C-alpha positions as CSV (number, residue, x, y, z in Angstrom):
1,M,-29.2,22.2,29.2
2,S,-30.0,25.3,31.2
3,P,-32.0,28.2,29.7
4,A,-28.9,30.4,29.6
5,T,-27.0,27.8,27.5
6,K,-26.7,28.5,23.8
7,R,-25.5,26.2,21.1
8,W,-24.4,26.9,17.5
9,Q,-24.4,23.8,15.3
10,V,-21.8,23.4,12.6
11,R,-22.6,20.5,10.2
12,T,-21.1,20.2,6.8
13,Q,-19.7,17.6,4.4
14,R,-16.6,17.9,2.2
15,P,-16.8,15.9,-1.0
16,V,-13.9,13.7,-2.0
17,S,-13.4,13.4,-5.7
18,Y,-10.3,12.2,-7.6
19,D,-9.5,10.0,-10.5
20,V,-7.1,7.0,-10.8
21,I,-5.9,7.2,-14.3
22,K,-4.0,4.7,-16.4
23,A,-1.4,6.8,-18.1
24,P,1.2,4.7,-20.1
25,G,4.2,6.6,-21.1
26,L,3.4,9.4,-18.7
27,F,6.7,11.2,-19.2
28,Q,7.0,10.8,-23.0
29,L,7.5,14.3,-24.3
30,D,4.1,14.4,-26.1
31,N,2.1,13.0,-23.2
32,R,-0.1,15.8,-21.7
33,C,-1.8,13.9,-18.9
34,L,-0.1,15.9,-16.1
35,L,-1.0,19.2,-17.9
36,T,-4.7,18.6,-17.3
37,L,-4.3,19.5,-13.6
38,G,-3.0,22.8,-12.4
39,R,-1.5,25.9,-14.0
40,H,1.0,25.0,-16.7
41,E,1.6,28.2,-18.6
42,G,4.3,29.8,-16.5
43,G,3.6,27.2,-13.8
44,R,5.8,25.7,-11.2
45,R,5.9,22.2,-9.6
46,F,7.6,20.9,-6.5
47,V,8.4,17.3,-7.5
48,V,9.6,14.7,-5.1
49,V,11.3,11.7,-6.8
50,D,12.5,8.4,-5.3
51,A,16.3,8.2,-5.6
52,N,16.2,4.9,-7.6
53,V,13.6,6.4,-10.0
54,A,15.7,9.5,-10.4
55,R,18.7,7.3,-11.3
56,L,16.8,5.4,-13.9
57,H,14.3,8.0,-15.2
58,G,15.5,11.3,-13.9
59,D,16.6,12.7,-17.3
60,T,13.3,11.7,-18.9
61,I,11.3,13.3,-16.1
62,R,13.3,16.6,-16.2
63,A,13.1,16.7,-20.0
64,W,9.3,16.4,-19.8
65,F,9.0,19.5,-17.6
66,T,11.5,21.4,-19.7
67,R,9.5,20.5,-22.9
68,H,6.3,21.9,-21.4
69,E,8.0,25.0,-19.9
70,I,7.2,24.2,-16.3
71,D,9.6,25.4,-13.7
72,A,10.1,22.2,-11.7
73,H,12.1,21.8,-8.5
74,I,13.1,18.1,-8.4
75,E,13.7,17.0,-4.8
76,V,15.3,13.5,-4.7
77,I,14.8,11.4,-1.5
78,H,15.4,7.8,-0.7
79,G,12.4,5.5,-0.4
80,G,11.8,2.7,2.0
81,E,10.5,2.5,5.6
82,A,13.8,3.7,7.0
83,H,13.2,7.1,5.4
84,K,9.5,7.5,6.4
85,T,10.6,9.8,9.2
86,L,10.0,13.1,10.8
87,D,13.4,14.2,9.6
88,V,12.5,13.5,5.9
89,Y,9.1,15.1,6.4
90,Q,10.7,18.3,7.8
91,H,13.4,18.3,5.1
92,L,10.7,18.3,2.4
93,L,8.8,21.1,4.1
94,C,11.9,23.2,4.3
95,A,12.7,22.6,0.6
96,L,9.1,23.4,-0.3
97,D,9.1,26.6,1.7
98,R,12.2,27.7,-0.3
99,F,10.4,27.1,-3.6
100,P,7.2,29.1,-3.5
101,I,4.1,27.7,-5.2
102,H,0.6,28.9,-5.7
103,R,-1.6,27.4,-3.0
104,R,-4.2,25.9,-5.3
105,D,-3.1,25.5,-8.9
106,E,0.5,24.3,-8.6
107,P,0.2,20.8,-7.1
108,L,3.0,18.9,-5.5
109,I,3.9,15.7,-7.5
110,A,5.1,12.5,-5.8
111,I,6.9,10.0,-8.0
112,G,8.0,6.9,-6.2
113,G,6.9,4.0,-4.0
114,G,4.2,3.9,-1.3
115,V,6.5,5.3,1.4
116,L,7.3,8.4,-0.7
117,T,3.7,9.0,-1.7
118,D,2.6,8.7,1.9
119,V,5.2,11.2,3.1
120,V,4.5,13.7,0.3
121,G,0.7,13.3,1.0
122,F,1.4,14.3,4.6
123,V,3.5,17.3,3.5
124,A,0.6,18.4,1.2
125,A,-1.9,18.0,4.0
126,S,0.1,20.2,6.5
127,Y,1.8,22.8,4.3
128,R,-0.3,26.0,4.5
129,R,-3.0,23.8,6.0
130,G,-3.3,21.9,2.7
131,V,-2.1,22.1,-0.8
132,P,-3.0,19.8,-3.7
133,H,-0.8,16.9,-4.7
134,I,-0.6,14.3,-7.4
135,K,0.6,10.7,-7.0
136,V,2.6,8.8,-9.6
137,P,3.4,5.3,-8.0
138,T,6.5,3.6,-9.5
139,T,6.3,0.3,-7.5
140,L,3.8,-2.5,-7.7
141,M,2.9,-1.9,-4.1
142,G,2.1,1.7,-4.8
143,H,0.3,0.9,-8.1
144,I,-2.2,-1.5,-6.6
145,D,-2.4,-0.4,-3.0
146,A,-0.5,2.4,-1.3
147,A,-1.1,5.2,-3.7
148,L,-4.8,4.5,-4.4
149,G,-6.3,5.8,-1.1
150,I,-6.1,9.0,0.9
151,K,-4.0,8.0,3.9
152,A,-0.7,9.8,4.3
153,G,1.8,9.8,7.1
154,I,5.1,9.0,8.6
155,N,6.5,6.6,11.2
156,F,7.1,8.1,14.7
157,N,8.4,7.0,18.1
158,G,9.2,3.5,16.8
159,N,5.7,3.0,15.5
160,K,4.6,2.7,11.8
161,N,2.3,5.5,10.5
162,R,1.8,6.9,14.0
163,L,1.6,10.5,12.6
164,G,-0.5,11.3,9.5
165,S,-3.7,12.5,8.0
166,F,-6.3,11.7,5.4
167,E,-5.5,13.8,2.3
168,P,-7.2,13.1,-1.1
169,P,-4.9,13.6,-4.1
170,L,-6.0,15.6,-7.1
171,A,-5.3,12.4,-9.1
172,V,-3.3,9.2,-9.2
173,F,-1.5,8.4,-12.5
174,L,-0.7,4.7,-13.1
175,D,2.2,4.2,-15.6
176,S,3.0,0.5,-15.5
177,S,6.2,1.0,-17.5
178,F,7.9,2.0,-14.3
179,L,7.5,-1.7,-13.2
180,A,9.9,-2.9,-15.9
181,S,12.9,-1.8,-13.8
182,L,11.7,-3.2,-10.5
183,P,13.8,-6.0,-8.9
184,R,12.0,-9.2,-8.6
185,R,11.8,-9.0,-4.8
186,H,9.9,-5.7,-5.1
187,L,7.5,-7.2,-7.6
188,L,6.8,-10.0,-5.3
189,N,6.4,-7.5,-2.5
190,G,3.5,-6.0,-4.3
191,V,2.1,-9.4,-5.4
192,C,1.6,-10.2,-1.7
193,E,-0.9,-7.4,-1.4
194,I,-2.7,-8.7,-4.5
195,I,-2.9,-12.1,-2.9
196,K,-4.3,-10.4,0.2
197,L,-7.1,-8.9,-1.8
198,A,-7.9,-12.1,-3.6
199,I,-8.1,-14.3,-0.5
200,I,-10.2,-11.9,1.5
201,G,-12.6,-10.5,-1.1
202,D,-12.1,-11.5,-4.7
203,A,-12.2,-15.1,-5.7
204,A,-12.0,-14.2,-9.4
205,L,-8.7,-12.4,-8.8
206,F,-7.4,-15.5,-7.0
207,D,-8.3,-17.6,-10.1
208,R,-6.4,-15.1,-12.3
209,L,-3.4,-15.3,-10.1
210,E,-3.4,-19.1,-10.3
211,A,-3.7,-18.9,-14.1
212,D,-1.5,-16.0,-15.1
213,G,0.3,-14.7,-12.0
214,A,3.6,-16.4,-12.6
215,D,3.8,-15.2,-16.2
216,G,2.8,-11.7,-15.1
217,I,5.7,-11.6,-12.7
218,D,8.1,-12.9,-15.2
219,T,7.1,-10.1,-17.7
220,H,6.8,-7.4,-15.0
221,F,3.1,-7.4,-15.8
222,T,3.7,-6.1,-19.3
223,N,1.9,-9.0,-21.0
224,A,-1.8,-8.8,-21.6
225,P,-2.8,-11.3,-18.7
226,G,-0.4,-9.5,-16.4
227,A,-1.9,-6.1,-17.2
228,A,-5.4,-7.6,-16.7
229,I,-4.3,-8.7,-13.2
230,L,-3.2,-5.2,-12.4
231,D,-6.4,-3.6,-13.6
232,H,-8.4,-6.2,-11.6
233,A,-6.4,-5.6,-8.5
234,V,-6.8,-1.8,-8.8
235,G,-10.5,-2.1,-9.3
236,S,-10.9,-4.5,-6.4
237,M,-8.9,-2.3,-4.0
238,L,-10.9,0.8,-4.9
239,T,-14.1,-1.1,-4.4
240,E,-13.0,-1.8,-0.8
241,L,-11.6,1.7,-0.1
242,T,-14.1,4.1,-1.7
243,P,-17.0,3.6,0.7
244,N,-14.8,4.0,3.8
245,L,-12.0,6.4,2.8
246,Y,-11.8,8.0,6.2
247,E,-12.1,4.7,8.1
248,D,-15.2,5.6,9.9
249,E,-15.9,1.8,9.9
250,L,-12.9,0.1,11.6
251,A,-13.8,-3.4,10.5
252,R,-12.0,-3.3,7.1
253,K,-11.3,-6.2,4.7
254,V,-8.1,-4.6,3.5
255,D,-6.7,-4.9,7.0
256,F,-6.3,-8.6,6.3
257,G,-2.6,-9.4,6.8
258,H,-2.1,-6.2,8.8
259,T,-2.6,-7.4,12.4
260,F,0.5,-9.4,13.3
261,S,2.6,-8.0,10.4
262,Y,2.7,-4.6,12.1
263,G,5.0,-5.8,14.9
264,L,7.2,-8.0,12.6
265,E,7.8,-5.2,10.2
266,T,8.7,-2.8,13.0
267,R,11.0,-5.3,14.6
268,H,12.8,-6.1,11.3
269,P,12.8,-2.9,9.2
270,H,15.9,-3.9,7.3
271,R,14.9,-7.5,6.7
272,L,11.2,-7.4,5.8
273,L,9.5,-5.4,3.1
274,H,5.9,-4.5,3.9
275,G,4.3,-7.1,1.6
276,E,6.6,-9.8,2.9
277,A,5.5,-9.1,6.5
278,V,1.8,-9.0,5.3
279,L,2.3,-12.4,3.7
280,L,3.5,-13.9,6.9
281,D,0.4,-12.5,8.7
282,I,-1.8,-13.9,5.9
283,L,-0.3,-17.4,6.3
284,V,-0.8,-17.4,10.0
285,S,-4.3,-16.1,9.6
286,V,-5.1,-18.8,7.0
287,L,-4.1,-21.6,9.4
288,I,-6.2,-20.0,12.2
289,A,-9.1,-19.8,9.8
290,Q,-8.8,-23.4,8.8
291,K,-8.5,-24.6,12.4
292,R,-11.7,-22.6,13.2
293,G,-13.5,-24.2,10.3
294,L,-13.7,-21.0,8.3
295,L,-11.6,-22.3,5.4
296,S,-11.6,-25.8,4.0
297,A,-8.5,-28.0,3.7
298,H,-8.8,-27.7,-0.1
299,E,-8.9,-23.9,0.0
300,T,-6.0,-23.8,2.4
301,T,-4.0,-26.0,0.0
302,R,-4.8,-23.7,-2.9
303,I,-3.5,-20.7,-1.0
304,F,-0.2,-22.4,-0.1
305,A,0.1,-23.8,-3.6
306,L,-0.3,-20.3,-5.1
307,I,2.5,-19.0,-2.9
308,H,4.8,-21.7,-4.2
309,L,3.6,-21.2,-7.8
310,L,4.5,-17.5,-7.7
311,G,8.0,-18.2,-6.4
312,I,7.5,-16.5,-3.0
313,E,9.6,-17.8,-0.1
314,P,8.3,-16.4,3.2
315,D,11.0,-15.6,5.8
316,L,9.6,-17.8,8.6
317,E,12.6,-17.2,10.8
318,V,11.3,-13.8,11.9
319,L,8.1,-15.2,13.3
320,D,7.9,-14.5,17.0
321,G,4.8,-15.1,19.1
322,T,5.6,-12.4,21.6
323,V,6.1,-9.7,19.0
324,M,3.0,-10.8,17.1
325,W,0.9,-10.8,20.2
326,K,2.0,-7.3,21.2
327,S,1.2,-6.3,17.7
328,L,-2.3,-7.6,18.1
329,L,-2.7,-5.7,21.4
330,D,-1.6,-2.5,19.6
331,R,-4.1,-3.1,16.8
332,I,-6.9,-3.3,19.5
333,E,-6.1,0.2,20.4
334,H,-6.0,1.3,16.8
335,R,-9.3,-0.4,16.2
336,N,-11.0,1.2,19.1
337,G,-11.0,-1.6,21.7
338,Q,-11.7,-4.7,19.6
339,Q,-9.5,-7.0,17.6
340,R,-11.6,-6.7,14.4
341,V,-9.3,-9.2,12.7
342,P,-10.3,-9.9,9.1
343,M,-10.4,-13.6,8.4
344,P,-11.2,-15.5,5.2
345,A,-14.5,-17.4,5.4
346,G,-13.9,-19.3,2.2
347,L,-11.8,-17.9,-0.7
348,G,-13.0,-14.4,-1.5
349,Q,-15.2,-14.1,1.6
350,C,-14.5,-12.2,4.8
351,T,-15.5,-12.3,8.5
352,F,-14.2,-10.5,11.5
353,I,-13.2,-12.1,14.8
354,N,-12.5,-10.6,18.2
355,D,-11.4,-13.6,20.3
356,I,-7.9,-14.7,19.1
357,T,-6.0,-16.0,22.1
358,R,-2.3,-16.1,22.7
359,Q,-2.4,-19.8,23.0
360,E,-4.1,-20.0,19.6
361,L,-1.4,-17.9,18.0
362,D,1.4,-19.8,19.6
363,A,0.0,-23.1,18.4
364,V,-0.3,-22.1,14.8
365,L,3.4,-20.9,14.4
366,P,5.0,-24.4,14.5
367,A,2.1,-25.6,12.3
368,L,3.1,-23.0,9.7
369,H,6.7,-24.1,9.9
370,N,5.7,-27.7,9.3
371,R,3.3,-26.8,6.5
372,M,6.0,-24.9,4.6
373,K,8.5,-27.7,5.1
374,E,6.1,-30.2,3.7
375,N,5.4,-28.1,0.7
376,H,9.1,-27.6,0.1
377,E,9.8,-31.4,0.4
378,S,6.9,-32.2,-2.0
379,A,8.3,-29.7,-4.5
380,L,11.7,-31.4,-4.4
381,E,10.1,-34.8,-5.0
382,R,8.4,-33.5,-8.1
């Protein structure tokens, strides 16, 4: 540096602080949980609600805001990956700009699945360079995964989550009563993410799924063992996310099941839900791990047996080596030049590998088909 050069250093840290709160009966008229954040006397709220949630619970939600004399603009949008778009993002920004809110004490409220909370989080991050928001997940996927962290974004240019930001919420309110109206397929979609957590980092959660997962699904996780699974999964996910909210460390356990699935989900947006794509990735990864000696035959059998026990039927017909290999190549860019693929090293344990080959991937796909066929035939014999 020359004597004439001058440098001013800017170094600061912005703390991240928010609570994830169990809030049963959140929109019962006497429940005041949502009143603990933001201005409520004469206050306003811009509220984004999933269309299915609005159909089932819209009157209850509106009655709650009326009861507490909050001027609420309810904006209803459709959930699902097909609506995680720039158009929906801009639509919400325009609607918000027509309904003025205080910049700091009238938070946006997102009530819906993971796609909706992601989009609203991105709106909150970008409107006036940042306004507060609250997340109320209504799907199992949102409850135990998508709504818990600080990532927000939309799909762009044919790529999932290509535009986005890290935007901490004011709070996340978990009301499991919303799960009672979920179709079974969407329950299983979320269960796939719980399975991911269990295999890669939480053997006790895996044991719980074996013991109580089927009953939990049948009761929409309203029975005591099912509620315990939810609490365990939330705690396990937050344990993994909290030290690395901004993904400074790119080797992440929670990316298990998110290497090959990225391409499959993008190729089949109307056929695969997110968790269904993740499960396919998990099963491929499990067989790679077993072949490499990272998982025992017994542990592999337990994983496949759990899938069967929980009544999940993976859509193997969408498996495509070329699509999955391209997905891995894209993840290398996303993970800054290395594969960083999380792999189970025993149930509940994780390692990262950087040397998966195309030949290795191609070899495991027919092995997975054969494995699932054998499991199906064994089940019929029983």
